[in-house]
Backbone as ProteinMPNN parsed JSONL, in Angstrom:
{"seq_chain_A": "MIKIDDLKFDSNGLIPAIITDAETKDVLMMAYMNRESLAASLSEGTTCFWSRSRQQLWRKGETSGNRQHIVSVFADCDLDCLTISVKKDGPACHTGAGSCFHNEVMKCGEQENLLTVDDLYALLLERKTRLPEGSYTTYLFQKGIDKILKKIGEESAEVIIAGKSGDKTETVYEIADLAYHVLVLMAHSGITPDDIRGELANRHVIDRKIKQEKMVQ", "coords_chain_A": {"N_chain_A": [[-10.609, 52.26, 30.076], [-9.157, 49.397, 28.464], [-6.445, 50.431, 25.852], [-4.538, 47.813, 23.781], [-2.065, 48.578, 23.343], [-1.682, 49.841, 25.677], [-1.008, 47.571, 27.135], [1.364, 45.008, 28.756], [3.612, 42.943, 27.355], [5.736, 40.596, 27.188], [9.366, 40.598, 26.832], [9.535, 38.655, 24.567], [7.095, 39.679, 23.562], [5.241, 38.968, 24.015], [1.329, 37.408, 25.956], [0.567, 36.08, 28.464], [-2.61, 34.134, 28.067], [-5.813, 33.707, 30.026], [-8.045, 30.892, 29.684], [-11.754, 30.736, 29.559], [-14.995, 29.206, 30.648], [-17.99, 31.299, 29.475], [-19.944, 29.796, 30.831], [-20.124, 28.205, 32.823], [-18.006, 29.4, 33.926], [-15.418, 27.804, 33.75], [-11.865, 26.278, 33.48], [-11.087, 26.724, 31.346], [-8.466, 26.724, 29.196], [-5.139, 27.671, 28.722], [-3.159, 30.257, 27.35], [-0.933, 31.421, 24.766], [-0.467, 35.405, 23.572], [0.194, 38.365, 20.937], [0.223, 41.418, 20.58], [-0.218, 41.506, 17.315], [-2.217, 39.073, 17.293], [-3.495, 39.607, 19.323], [-5.653, 41.245, 17.904], [-6.654, 40.337, 16.466], [-8.38, 38.568, 17.307], [-10.139, 40.249, 18.618], [-11.49, 41.509, 16.734], [-12.064, 39.157, 15.158], [-13.409, 38.326, 16.784], [-13.388, 35.647, 17.831], [-10.723, 33.24, 19.408], [-7.494, 34.011, 19.135], [-4.339, 32.852, 18.647], [-1.239, 33.05, 19.307], [1.705, 30.941, 18.587], [4.17, 29.285, 19.627], [5.756, 27.257, 19.313], [4.865, 26.323, 16.473], [5.899, 29.248, 15.77], [3.569, 31.357, 14.629], [0.396, 32.521, 13.697], [-2.593, 31.32, 15.598], [-5.793, 29.784, 15.565], [-8.059, 29.187, 17.45], [-9.729, 26.196, 16.502], [-9.773, 26.322, 13.438], [-9.707, 24.151, 12.444], [-10.32, 21.99, 13.977], [-12.991, 22.628, 14.168], [-13.442, 22.88, 16.587], [-14.662, 26.227, 17.098], [-13.497, 28.942, 19.581], [-16.552, 31.496, 21.507], [-15.894, 34.487, 21.81], [-16.156, 36.48, 24.227], [-16.613, 38.336, 26.841], [-13.002, 40.65, 27.794], [-9.791, 40.674, 30.086], [-7.73, 42.64, 31.828], [-5.19, 41.576, 33.86], [-4.386, 43.29, 36.988], [-2.089, 44.33, 37.041], [-1.582, 44.529, 33.92], [-0.677, 42.702, 33.108], [-1.444, 40.59, 31.573], [-4.201, 38.311, 30.912], [-7.854, 37.577, 30.91], [-10.128, 35.708, 28.82], [-13.166, 35.134, 28.641], [-15.642, 33.033, 27.036], [-17.513, 31.336, 24.794], [-17.572, 27.892, 23.218], [-17.476, 25.528, 21.175], [-16.325, 23.305, 21.331], [-14.338, 20.916, 22.814], [-12.091, 22.444, 24.534], [-9.595, 20.93, 25.058], [-6.987, 20.154, 23.16], [-6.897, 16.883, 23.503], [-9.574, 16.209, 23.285], [-10.75, 16.213, 25.922], [-13.186, 18.469, 28.153], [-11.495, 20.518, 29.303], [-7.743, 21.808, 29.089], [-7.166, 21.817, 31.906], [-7.285, 18.723, 33.471], [-5.622, 17.043, 35.091], [-5.614, 15.917, 37.294], [-3.829, 17.247, 40.91], [-1.812, 15.785, 43.134], [-3.212, 16.541, 46.231], [-3.636, 18.208, 49.514], [-2.027, 17.174, 52.183], [-2.265, 14.664, 51.548], [0.062, 11.588, 50.407], [1.803, 11.253, 48.194], [1.064, 9.105, 45.663], [3.23, 6.14, 44.516], [5.2, 6.047, 41.801], [4.886, 3.722, 40.277], [7.178, 1.77, 36.813], [5.912, 0.774, 35.47], [3.964, 3.033, 34.647], [5.8, 5.575, 34.519], [7.157, 4.047, 31.934], [4.903, 4.367, 30.726], [4.204, 7.389, 30.894], [6.791, 8.019, 29.364], [6.225, 7.334, 26.387], [4.354, 8.775, 26.131], [5.173, 11.203, 26.246], [7.153, 11.034, 24.06], [5.208, 10.787, 21.907], [3.805, 13.169, 22.003], [5.436, 15.34, 22.389], [5.942, 17.526, 24.272], [6.807, 21.37, 24.341], [10.427, 22.02, 25.919], [10.479, 20.222, 27.562], [13.17, 17.877, 29.441], [12.487, 15.493, 28.497], [11.269, 14.987, 25.45], [13.963, 16.571, 24.2], [15.113, 14.454, 24.484], [14.482, 12.51, 22.858], [13.833, 14.154, 20.645], [16.657, 14.131, 19.528], [17.914, 11.985, 19.214], [19.144, 8.715, 19.004], [21.533, 7.92, 19.785], [22.433, 10.153, 21.257], [20.875, 9.374, 23.321], [21.869, 7.362, 24.693], [24.241, 7.851, 24.857], [23.676, 9.127, 27.085], [23.318, 7.695, 28.951], [25.527, 5.845, 29.429], [26.705, 7.344, 29.923], [25.543, 8.42, 32.77], [25.655, 5.851, 33.735], [28.774, 5.212, 33.933], [28.229, 7.094, 36.633], [26.991, 5.938, 38.434], [28.294, 3.514, 38.585], [30.594, 5.362, 40.237], [28.919, 5.979, 42.551], [28.383, 3.629, 43.25], [31.415, 2.249, 44.211], [31.522, 3.993, 46.011], [30.106, 3.842, 48.423], [28.414, 5.387, 49.441], [25.101, 5.341, 50.135], [22.053, 6.539, 49.725], [23.783, 8.008, 47.334], [23.815, 6.485, 45.326], [21.221, 4.933, 45.198], [20.272, 7.282, 44.204], [21.5, 7.818, 41.351], [21.07, 4.94, 40.446], [18.226, 5.805, 39.677], [18.826, 7.448, 37.968], [20.153, 6.635, 35.593], [18.124, 3.752, 35.567], [15.631, 5.445, 34.16], [16.799, 7.071, 32.115], [17.225, 4.026, 30.689], [14.879, 3.406, 29.582], [13.517, 5.436, 28.631], [15.567, 5.064, 26.159], [14.172, 2.112, 25.729], [11.219, 3.355, 24.685], [12.704, 4.57, 23.014], [13.53, 2.802, 21.539], [11.025, 1.113, 21.257], [10.711, -0.922, 23.114], [9.045, -2.846, 25.901], [8.548, -2.52, 28.903], [6.869, -5.476, 29.022], [8.035, -7.043, 27.809], [11.488, -6.989, 28.787], [10.537, -8.674, 31.204], [9.674, -10.534, 30.598], [12.341, -12.016, 29.021], [13.72, -12.269, 31.24], [12.756, -13.791, 32.88], [12.279, -16.406, 31.911], [15.377, -16.605, 31.562], [15.81, -17.754, 34.126], [17.591, -15.995, 35.62], [19.271, -16.01, 38.462], [19.947, -19.144, 38.907], [21.105, -19.512, 36.748], [23.091, -17.709, 36.247], [25.264, -18.139, 38.76], [25.919, -21.105, 37.461], [27.698, -20.043, 35.5], [29.068, -18.372, 36.304], [30.635, -20.522, 37.981], [31.27, -22.017, 35.549], [33.411, -20.479, 34.239], [35.071, -20.22, 36.37]], "CA_chain_A": [[-11.086, 50.598, 28.882], [-7.667, 49.37, 28.843], [-6.283, 49.135, 25.001], [-3.79, 47.069, 23.611], [-0.902, 48.909, 23.749], [-1.458, 49.498, 27.419], [-0.86, 45.802, 28.168], [2.673, 44.834, 28.987], [3.898, 42.554, 26.843], [6.627, 40.158, 27.419], [10.517, 40.376, 25.883], [9.548, 38.016, 23.048], [6.529, 40.198, 22.634], [3.803, 37.493, 24.365], [1.305, 38.05, 27.399], [-0.431, 34.804, 28.713], [-4.307, 34.522, 27.772], [-6.326, 32.345, 30.366], [-9.581, 31.065, 28.572], [-12.376, 30.485, 30.623], [-16.625, 29.405, 30.173], [-18.584, 32.633, 29.535], [-21.518, 29.972, 31.154], [-19.759, 27.106, 33.863], [-16.908, 29.713, 34.673], [-14.648, 26.59, 34.106], [-10.883, 27.682, 33.088], [-10.202, 25.948, 29.235], [-7.065, 27.001, 28.621], [-4.072, 28.905, 28.84], [-2.121, 30.221, 25.553], [0.063, 32.852, 24.978], [-0.975, 35.997, 22.459], [0.621, 39.228, 20.35], [0.188, 41.843, 19.033], [-1.547, 41.005, 16.051], [-2.789, 37.364, 17.794], [-5.074, 39.87, 20.227], [-5.723, 41.998, 17.556], [-7.584, 39.695, 15.327], [-9.24, 37.831, 18.398], [-10.995, 40.86, 18.97], [-11.86, 42.079, 15.375], [-12.744, 38.163, 14.384], [-14.776, 37.774, 17.947], [-13.302, 34.479, 18.485], [-9.584, 33.437, 19.413], [-6.172, 33.773, 17.715], [-3.46, 32.48, 20.346], [0.496, 32.461, 19.152], [1.676, 29.822, 18.815], [5.345, 29.235, 19.82], [6.888, 26.249, 19.115], [5.396, 27.066, 15.01], [6.365, 30.921, 15.557], [2.795, 31.723, 13.949], [-0.609, 32.409, 14.596], [-3.351, 30.287, 15.059], [-6.801, 30.52, 15.271], [-8.436, 27.793, 17.642], [-10.726, 25.822, 15.955], [-9.416, 26.449, 12.517], [-8.744, 22.762, 11.511], [-11.447, 20.977, 14.942], [-13.945, 23.334, 14.554], [-13.884, 23.735, 18.173], [-14.162, 27.494, 17.96], [-14.511, 29.837, 20.922], [-16.431, 32.301, 20.787], [-15.118, 35.978, 22.67], [-17.68, 37.256, 25.413], [-15.429, 39.648, 27.446], [-11.254, 39.952, 27.597], [-9.805, 41.401, 31.035], [-6.414, 42.478, 32.38], [-5.434, 41.891, 35.202], [-4.189, 44.286, 37.556], [-0.816, 45.163, 36.573], [-1.68, 44.31, 32.624], [1.015, 41.692, 31.836], [-2.228, 38.541, 31.487], [-5.824, 38.862, 30.072], [-8.828, 36.322, 31.451], [-10.798, 35.564, 28.038], [-13.977, 34.354, 28.363], [-15.72, 32.216, 25.653], [-18.586, 29.965, 24.349], [-17.058, 27.451, 23.159], [-18.31, 25.391, 19.924], [-16.745, 22.228, 21.554], [-13.612, 20.88, 23.413], [-10.734, 22.638, 24.492], [-8.184, 20.716, 24.859], [-6.347, 18.846, 21.932], [-6.769, 15.593, 23.911], [-11.182, 15.79, 23.509], [-11.263, 17.065, 26.834], [-13.88, 19.996, 27.835], [-10.719, 22.053, 29.497], [-6.965, 21.396, 29.374], [-6.88, 21.471, 33.352], [-8.367, 17.444, 34.33], [-4.716, 16.389, 35.629], [-5.373, 16.372, 39.056], [-2.515, 16.94, 41.449], [-2.183, 14.997, 44.585], [-4.618, 16.953, 47.111], [-2.497, 18.763, 50.434], [-1.359, 16.157, 52.683], [-1.689, 13.235, 50.475], [0.456, 10.894, 50.478], [1.673, 11.315, 46.683], [1.386, 7.523, 44.635], [4.58, 5.821, 43.604], [5.528, 5.82, 40.328], [5.801, 2.867, 39.01], [7.933, 1.524, 36.32], [4.81, 0.835, 33.491], [3.76, 4.285, 35.54], [6.814, 5.784, 33.8], [7.32, 4.216, 30.644], [3.501, 5.131, 29.743], [4.627, 8.991, 30.432], [7.677, 8.28, 28.319], [4.677, 7.277, 25.442], [3.715, 10.152, 26.002], [6.023, 11.961, 25.779], [7.021, 10.747, 22.649], [3.69, 10.804, 21.099], [3.582, 14.691, 21.77], [6.788, 16.036, 22.001], [5.747, 18.999, 24.955], [7.575, 22.423, 24.521], [10.47, 22.316, 27.33], [11.147, 18.555, 28.776], [14.044, 16.763, 28.812], [12.183, 13.592, 27.584], [10.608, 15.588, 24.171], [14.557, 16.492, 24.181], [16.036, 12.858, 23.713], [13.48, 11.949, 22.206], [14.581, 14.189, 19.552], [18.797, 14.727, 20.09], [17.673, 10.706, 18.75], [19.739, 7.449, 19.534], [23.209, 8.714, 19.639], [22.174, 10.817, 22.453], [19.961, 8.576, 24.817], [22.917, 6.06, 23.788], [25.332, 8.347, 25.491], [22.87, 9.989, 28.319], [23.416, 5.491, 29.814], [26.522, 5.318, 29.329], [27.054, 9.264, 30.898], [24.773, 7.518, 34.183], [26.022, 4.25, 34.284], [29.341, 5.902, 34.677], [28.237, 7.757, 38.022], [25.99, 3.84, 39.031], [29.665, 2.966, 39.605], [31.059, 5.714, 40.749], [28.786, 5.91, 43.271], [28.449, 2.604, 43.915], [32.153, 2.549, 44.793], [31.876, 5.533, 47.394], [29.535, 3.395, 49.456], [27.37, 6.442, 49.629], [23.649, 4.266, 49.761], [21.692, 7.757, 49.097], [24.185, 8.637, 45.79], [23.465, 5.157, 44.653], [19.984, 5.184, 44.415], [19.847, 8.275, 43.244], [22.074, 7.571, 40.286], [20.847, 4.068, 39.771], [17.208, 6.256, 39.406], [18.775, 8.199, 37.212], [20.206, 5.39, 34.827], [16.643, 3.582, 34.87], [14.868, 6.929, 33.552], [17.375, 6.574, 30.762], [17.244, 3.05, 29.934], [13.394, 3.106, 29.925], [13.804, 6.621, 27.102], [15.774, 4.169, 25.279], [13.328, 1.146, 25.763], [10.612, 3.591, 24.232], [12.492, 4.9, 21.293], [12.993, 1.433, 20.463], [9.496, 0.031, 21.293], [10.529, -2.618, 24.243], [8.496, -2.601, 26.2], [8.657, -3.686, 30.233], [7.136, -6.624, 29.534], [9.716, -7.513, 27.096], [12.301, -7.309, 29.223], [9.623, -9.27, 32.147], [9.489, -11.862, 29.82], [13.451, -12.371, 29.34], [14.133, -12.208, 32.558], [11.453, -14.931, 33.604], [13.612, -17.007, 31.055], [16.706, -16.614, 31.62], [16.284, -17.835, 35.448], [18.662, -15.428, 35.813], [20.074, -16.04, 39.179], [20.439, -19.775, 38.805], [22.594, -19.268, 35.296], [24.28, -16.917, 36.745], [25.802, -19.14, 39.889], [26.179, -22.036, 36.4], [27.873, -19.507, 33.998], [30.271, -18.449, 37.072], [31.456, -21.841, 37.728], [32.208, -22.378, 34.178], [34.344, -20.171, 34.264], [36.19, -20.754, 37.756]], "C_chain_A": [[-9.281, 51.236, 28.103], [-7.536, 48.59, 26.916], [-4.746, 48.479, 24.484], [-2.408, 47.214, 23.46], [-0.335, 49.759, 25.07], [-1.076, 48.386, 27.946], [0.243, 45.8, 28.205], [2.954, 43.872, 28.51], [5.454, 41.707, 27.396], [7.827, 41.046, 26.65], [9.703, 39.444, 24.608], [7.691, 38.614, 22.699], [4.872, 39.075, 23.083], [3.534, 38.258, 25.4], [0.396, 36.534, 27.225], [-1.411, 34.866, 28.652], [-4.651, 32.867, 28.33], [-7.983, 32.667, 29.235], [-10.666, 30.909, 29.657], [-13.908, 30.363, 29.512], [-17.266, 30.195, 30.063], [-19.984, 31.361, 31.029], [-21.122, 29.105, 32.599], [-18.331, 27.856, 34.801], [-15.702, 28.649, 34.802], [-13.084, 27.018, 33.56], [-10.654, 26.211, 32.669], [-9.177, 25.149, 29.299], [-6.339, 27.735, 28.473], [-3.206, 28.85, 27.592], [-1.53, 31.735, 25.598], [-1.141, 33.784, 23.369], [-0.06, 36.854, 22.488], [0.013, 39.553, 20.869], [-1.111, 41.492, 18.11], [-2.364, 40.213, 16.19], [-4.354, 38.581, 18.02], [-5.884, 40.905, 19.443], [-7.46, 41.489, 16.318], [-8.649, 38.568, 16.342], [-9.858, 38.86, 18.625], [-11.98, 41.724, 18.342], [-12.775, 40.943, 14.851], [-13.97, 38.021, 15.43], [-14.333, 36.496, 18.354], [-11.636, 34.439, 18.856], [-9.034, 33.1, 18.966], [-5.238, 34.272, 19.349], [-1.584, 32.585, 18.626], [1.198, 31.648, 19.565], [3.507, 29.753, 18.973], [6.584, 29.061, 19.31], [6.478, 26.228, 17.319], [5.56, 28.153, 15.078], [5.553, 31.075, 14.517], [1.223, 31.553, 14.591], [-1.317, 30.977, 14.619], [-4.679, 29.955, 15.441], [-7.486, 29.066, 15.931], [-8.983, 27.348, 16.886], [-10.853, 25.415, 14.185], [-9.491, 24.731, 11.774], [-10.111, 21.461, 12.454], [-12.34, 21.693, 14.411], [-14.21, 23.445, 15.935], [-13.5, 25.303, 18.527], [-14.747, 28.476, 19.92], [-14.982, 31.148, 20.983], [-15.959, 33.203, 21.998], [-16.43, 36.648, 23.469], [-17.121, 38.208, 26.268], [-14.046, 38.663, 27.152], [-11.065, 40.992, 28.877], [-8.663, 41.45, 31.03], [-6.905, 42.465, 33.328], [-4.749, 43.106, 35.567], [-2.682, 45.495, 36.822], [-1.029, 45.119, 34.715], [-0.73, 43.989, 32.139], [-0.312, 39.825, 31.475], [-3.467, 39.04, 31.287], [-6.639, 37.374, 30.796], [-9.735, 36.497, 29.608], [-12.057, 34.935, 28.543], [-14.354, 34.138, 26.697], [-16.721, 31.641, 25.462], [-18.537, 29.377, 23.73], [-18.276, 26.341, 21.514], [-17.74, 23.928, 20.449], [-15.4, 21.918, 22.272], [-12.529, 21.616, 23.182], [-9.838, 21.998, 24.601], [-7.741, 19.39, 23.647], [-6.479, 16.939, 22.532], [-8.751, 14.573, 23.336], [-11.243, 15.723, 24.949], [-11.607, 17.863, 26.659], [-12.849, 21.11, 27.975], [-9.331, 21.341, 29.928], [-6.494, 20.453, 30.506], [-7.452, 20.178, 33.099], [-7.036, 16.245, 34.301], [-4.901, 16.042, 36.695], [-4.173, 16.192, 40.043], [-2.826, 16.492, 42.643], [-2.947, 15.795, 45.333], [-3.373, 17.453, 48.77], [-2.43, 18.136, 51.372], [-1.461, 15.2, 52.788], [-1.005, 12.53, 50.75], [0.568, 10.96, 48.457], [1.844, 8.815, 46.28], [2.98, 7.551, 44.238], [4.3, 5.535, 42.122], [6.199, 4.618, 39.655], [6.423, 2.368, 38.112], [7.603, 1.714, 34.608], [4.929, 2.306, 33.22], [4.09, 5.532, 34.343], [6.659, 5.029, 32.627], [6.049, 4.491, 29.689], [3.676, 6.576, 29.339], [5.412, 9.073, 29.011], [6.737, 8.395, 26.707], [4.54, 8.568, 25.624], [3.717, 11.065, 25.319], [6.637, 12.308, 24.236], [6.19, 11.076, 21.435], [3.423, 12.71, 20.67], [4.314, 15.651, 21.934], [6.565, 17.373, 22.915], [6.746, 19.889, 24.508], [8.293, 22.124, 25.909], [11.031, 21.679, 27.991], [11.609, 18.044, 28.25], [13.73, 16.173, 27.784], [12.483, 13.951, 26.573], [12.168, 15.636, 23.886], [15.708, 15.667, 23.937], [15.33, 12.611, 23.155], [14.33, 12.866, 20.444], [15.788, 14.591, 18.649], [18.593, 13.19, 18.849], [18.772, 9.783, 19.771], [21.055, 7.364, 20.157], [22.867, 9.248, 21.075], [21.762, 10.282, 23.788], [21.063, 7.311, 24.994], [24.019, 6.837, 24.795], [25.062, 8.867, 26.987], [22.836, 8.118, 29.383], [24.747, 6.019, 29.716], [27.387, 6.468, 29.91], [26.846, 7.968, 32.867], [25.476, 6.01, 34.534], [27.901, 4.731, 34.994], [29.067, 5.974, 36.235], [27.516, 6.364, 38.684], [27.716, 3.91, 39.941], [30.248, 3.828, 39.879], [31.089, 6.085, 42.088], [29.319, 4.759, 44.243], [29.509, 2.296, 44.837], [32.435, 3.218, 46.136], [31.145, 3.82, 48.385], [28.506, 4.611, 49.71], [25.553, 4.96, 49.204], [22.721, 5.314, 49.134], [22.035, 8.017, 47.275], [23.96, 7.859, 44.723], [22.18, 5.125, 43.911], [19.475, 6.32, 43.341], [20.128, 8.338, 41.413], [21.996, 5.921, 39.568], [19.201, 4.478, 38.813], [17.325, 6.522, 38.195], [18.91, 7.143, 36.464], [18.754, 5.331, 33.985], [16.087, 4.247, 34.572], [15.415, 6.485, 32.061], [17.013, 5.543, 29.624], [15.393, 3.261, 29.199], [13.101, 4.348, 28.517], [14.67, 5.419, 26.088], [14.591, 3.008, 24.795], [11.826, 1.558, 24.664], [11.066, 4.301, 22.806], [12.41, 3.379, 20.6], [12.529, 0.356, 20.015], [9.947, -1.178, 21.803], [9.987, -2.104, 24.972], [8.493, -3.373, 28.266], [8.185, -4.751, 30.127], [7.694, -7.723, 29.4], [10.456, -8.202, 28.138], [11.873, -8.425, 30.875], [9.816, -10.606, 31.894], [10.987, -12.936, 29.838], [13.793, -12.759, 30.118], [13.486, -13.487, 33.361], [11.756, -16.394, 32.54], [14.517, -17.898, 31.38], [16.451, -17.813, 33.269], [17.393, -17.152, 35.961], [19.447, -16.094, 36.599], [20.819, -18.028, 39.114], [21.559, -19.91, 37.802], [23.299, -18.415, 35.153], [25.433, -17.594, 37.246], [27.297, -20.151, 38.639], [27.355, -20.716, 35.519], [29.609, -19.143, 35.05], [31.418, -19.486, 37.684], [32.209, -22.347, 36.417], [33.028, -21.621, 34.038], [35.71, -20.399, 35.407], [36.778, -21.53, 36.683]], "O_chain_A": [[-8.677, 52.219, 27.672], [-7.915, 47.503, 26.479], [-3.787, 48.934, 25.108], [-1.621, 46.268, 23.436], [0.783, 50.157, 25.396], [-0.826, 48.24, 29.143], [0.641, 46.782, 27.579], [2.499, 43.094, 29.348], [6.241, 42.404, 28.038], [7.512, 42.019, 25.966], [9.35, 40.131, 23.649], [7.057, 38.099, 21.777], [3.873, 38.705, 22.466], [4.218, 39.141, 25.918], [-0.198, 36.069, 26.252], [-1.754, 35.881, 29.257], [-4.359, 31.74, 27.929], [-8.581, 33.549, 28.617], [-10.226, 30.995, 30.803], [-14.127, 30.868, 28.411], [-17.686, 30.152, 31.219], [-20.676, 31.918, 31.881], [-21.867, 29.355, 33.547], [-17.76, 27.387, 35.786], [-15.052, 28.612, 35.847], [-13.026, 28.184, 33.17], [-10.292, 25.156, 33.189], [-8.894, 23.954, 29.384], [-6.763, 28.783, 27.986], [-2.716, 27.89, 26.998], [-1.702, 32.749, 26.276], [-1.985, 33.314, 22.606], [0.715, 36.819, 23.444], [-0.773, 38.946, 21.597], [-2.325, 41.315, 18.2], [-3.358, 40.266, 15.465], [-5.464, 38.623, 17.488], [-6.765, 41.498, 20.064], [-8.49, 41.941, 15.816], [-9.572, 37.907, 15.864], [-10.805, 38.35, 19.223], [-12.882, 42.395, 18.843], [-13.849, 41.174, 14.295], [-15.129, 37.72, 15.144], [-14.914, 36.094, 19.362], [-11.068, 35.514, 18.662], [-9.22, 32.105, 18.266], [-5.259, 35.072, 20.285], [-1.318, 32.201, 17.487], [1.425, 31.486, 20.764], [4.049, 30.421, 18.093], [7.612, 29.675, 19.021], [7.47, 26.133, 16.596], [5.29, 28.515, 13.933], [6.084, 31.038, 13.407], [0.859, 30.839, 15.526], [-0.985, 29.933, 14.058], [-4.203, 29.437, 16.451], [-7.525, 28.026, 15.273], [-8.968, 28.159, 15.961], [-11.627, 24.598, 13.687], [-9.282, 24.458, 10.592], [-10.641, 20.483, 11.926], [-12.807, 20.807, 13.695], [-15.165, 24.084, 16.374], [-12.746, 25.757, 19.388], [-15.642, 28.541, 20.762], [-14.221, 32.053, 20.642], [-15.669, 32.681, 23.074], [-17.447, 37.199, 23.047], [-17.679, 39.264, 25.971], [-13.774, 37.518, 26.793], [-11.81, 41.968, 28.97], [-8.085, 40.567, 30.395], [-7.976, 42.82, 33.821], [-4.488, 43.946, 34.706], [-2.473, 46.639, 36.419], [-0.346, 46.021, 34.23], [-0.027, 44.444, 31.236], [-0.073, 38.633, 31.278], [-3.73, 40.221, 31.515], [-6.042, 36.344, 31.111], [-9.888, 37.675, 29.286], [-11.757, 33.832, 29.0], [-13.873, 34.605, 25.665], [-16.965, 31.167, 26.572], [-19.424, 29.635, 22.916], [-19.423, 26.554, 21.121], [-18.533, 23.043, 20.126], [-14.992, 23.051, 22.526], [-11.951, 21.656, 22.095], [-8.856, 22.561, 24.116], [-8.092, 18.226, 23.452], [-6.117, 15.982, 21.848], [-9.095, 13.406, 23.146], [-12.086, 14.876, 25.245], [-11.246, 18.546, 25.7], [-12.872, 22.178, 27.364], [-9.355, 20.491, 30.818], [-5.947, 19.35, 30.538], [-8.387, 20.338, 32.315], [-7.097, 15.109, 33.831], [-3.816, 15.744, 37.196], [-3.552, 15.129, 40.042], [-3.901, 16.707, 43.204], [-3.995, 15.672, 44.699], [-2.308, 16.845, 48.871], [-3.258, 18.766, 52.03], [-1.03, 14.541, 53.734], [-1.187, 12.456, 51.965], [-0.354, 10.76, 47.667], [2.495, 7.83, 46.629], [3.701, 8.466, 43.841], [3.39, 4.945, 41.539], [7.21, 4.415, 38.984], [6.937, 1.885, 39.121], [8.08, 2.14, 33.556], [5.515, 2.865, 32.293], [3.321, 6.162, 33.618], [5.672, 5.495, 32.057], [6.022, 4.729, 28.482], [3.5, 7.068, 28.224], [5.114, 9.697, 27.992], [6.658, 9.438, 26.057], [4.815, 9.325, 24.693], [3.056, 11.616, 24.438], [6.62, 13.327, 23.544], [6.498, 11.509, 20.325], [3.064, 13.285, 19.642], [3.962, 16.801, 21.671], [6.983, 18.402, 22.384], [7.775, 19.291, 24.195], [7.621, 21.962, 26.928], [11.865, 21.997, 28.839], [11.355, 17.588, 27.135], [14.208, 16.136, 26.65], [13.615, 13.674, 26.178], [12.354, 14.671, 23.145], [16.805, 15.919, 23.438], [16.024, 12.102, 22.274], [15.03, 12.383, 19.553], [15.874, 15.129, 17.545], [19.08, 13.305, 17.725], [19.115, 10.059, 20.921], [21.367, 6.596, 21.068], [23.15, 8.512, 22.02], [22.125, 10.584, 24.925], [20.68, 6.296, 25.574], [24.63, 6.081, 25.551], [25.916, 9.004, 27.863], [22.211, 7.823, 30.402], [24.717, 7.128, 30.249], [28.563, 6.4, 30.269], [27.549, 7.261, 33.59], [25.648, 5.398, 35.588], [28.22, 4.617, 36.178], [29.532, 5.145, 37.017], [27.99, 6.053, 39.777], [28.124, 4.158, 41.076], [31.327, 3.243, 39.969], [32.052, 6.382, 42.794], [30.051, 4.704, 45.232], [29.219, 2.065, 46.011], [33.284, 3.022, 47.006], [31.865, 2.934, 48.843], [27.644, 4.266, 50.519], [25.266, 4.142, 48.33], [22.497, 5.099, 47.943], [21.251, 8.151, 46.336], [23.892, 8.205, 43.543], [21.945, 5.217, 42.707], [18.78, 6.354, 42.325], [19.367, 8.712, 40.521], [22.587, 5.607, 38.534], [18.87, 3.917, 37.768], [16.524, 6.19, 37.322], [17.902, 6.437, 36.44], [18.27, 5.878, 32.994], [15.09, 3.526, 34.525], [14.839, 5.856, 31.174], [16.7, 5.705, 28.445], [15.24, 3.109, 27.987], [12.484, 3.991, 27.514], [13.988, 4.991, 25.158], [14.159, 3.011, 23.642], [11.293, 0.683, 23.982], [10.351, 4.558, 21.837], [11.721, 2.909, 19.694], [12.812, -0.587, 19.276], [9.754, -2.272, 21.271], [10.131, -0.884, 25.058], [8.438, -4.559, 28.594], [8.682, -5.543, 30.927], [7.894, -8.747, 30.053], [10.352, -9.385, 28.464], [12.799, -8.864, 31.558], [10.045, -11.546, 32.655], [11.043, -14.067, 30.32], [14.355, -13.846, 29.979], [13.917, -13.944, 34.42], [11.118, -17.411, 32.811], [14.618, -19.121, 31.482], [17.197, -18.792, 33.241], [18.144, -17.732, 36.745], [20.322, -16.791, 36.084], [22.03, -18.197, 39.26], [22.691, -20.338, 38.029], [24.063, -18.208, 34.211], [26.451, -17.736, 36.569], [28.528, -20.136, 38.656], [27.675, -21.316, 34.493], [30.761, -19.458, 34.751], [32.631, -19.323, 37.816], [33.314, -22.874, 36.28], [33.896, -22.23, 33.413], [36.9, -20.656, 35.22], [37.744, -22.259, 36.907]]}, "name": "protein", "num_of_chains": 1, "seq": "MIKIDDLKFDSNGLIPAIITDAETKDVLMMAYMNRESLAASLSEGTTCFWSRSRQQLWRKGETSGNRQHIVSVFADCDLDCLTISVKKDGPACHTGAGSCFHNEVMKCGEQENLLTVDDLYALLLERKTRLPEGSYTTYLFQKGIDKILKKIGEESAEVIIAGKSGDKTETVYEIADLAYHVLVLMAHSGITPDDIRGELANRHVIDRKIKQEKMVQ"}
């Protein structure tokens, strides 16, 4: 029988815990525990984790009612990871999904679907709402408009340098970086891709640009 003191917690005093459904055997979620939250889980019979973002204990289902009743706890062979089998009162995921692992990754041998501008914009909006820890997009949204605009300026300069060099591959790469940061600005400011498409459609941009150039000459 393994004791808490036998487990190998990381440098932050944490150990990953993989939560599984005792009946279906599905993986429900992954979270971190420290000694205190693991002791609380074993004592109370329901899962209690350590929130790295809030730096405090959080008991699963304390506000939602979706508690997880512990059936068994096992450590792996290295004693640095746990699997916890539970009977759940409701969905494991904050989105309402039964499991946090509901986003299918492309299958081996499949060609990855191209990410459209609208797909990327939708992803940025999701990041803006959820602000997942460790995300560069989260970092930009948290820093705010000045940081976003600074990055757009930097990426614009990189496009100019790459375009001047005549290196097509590098220019494409830098344009993609610039486009990403512009979309972050749009998401921050409540501007949608349809707003931009509508503006371009109203301009008849090619014809008017030619007229403007003739007028300058």
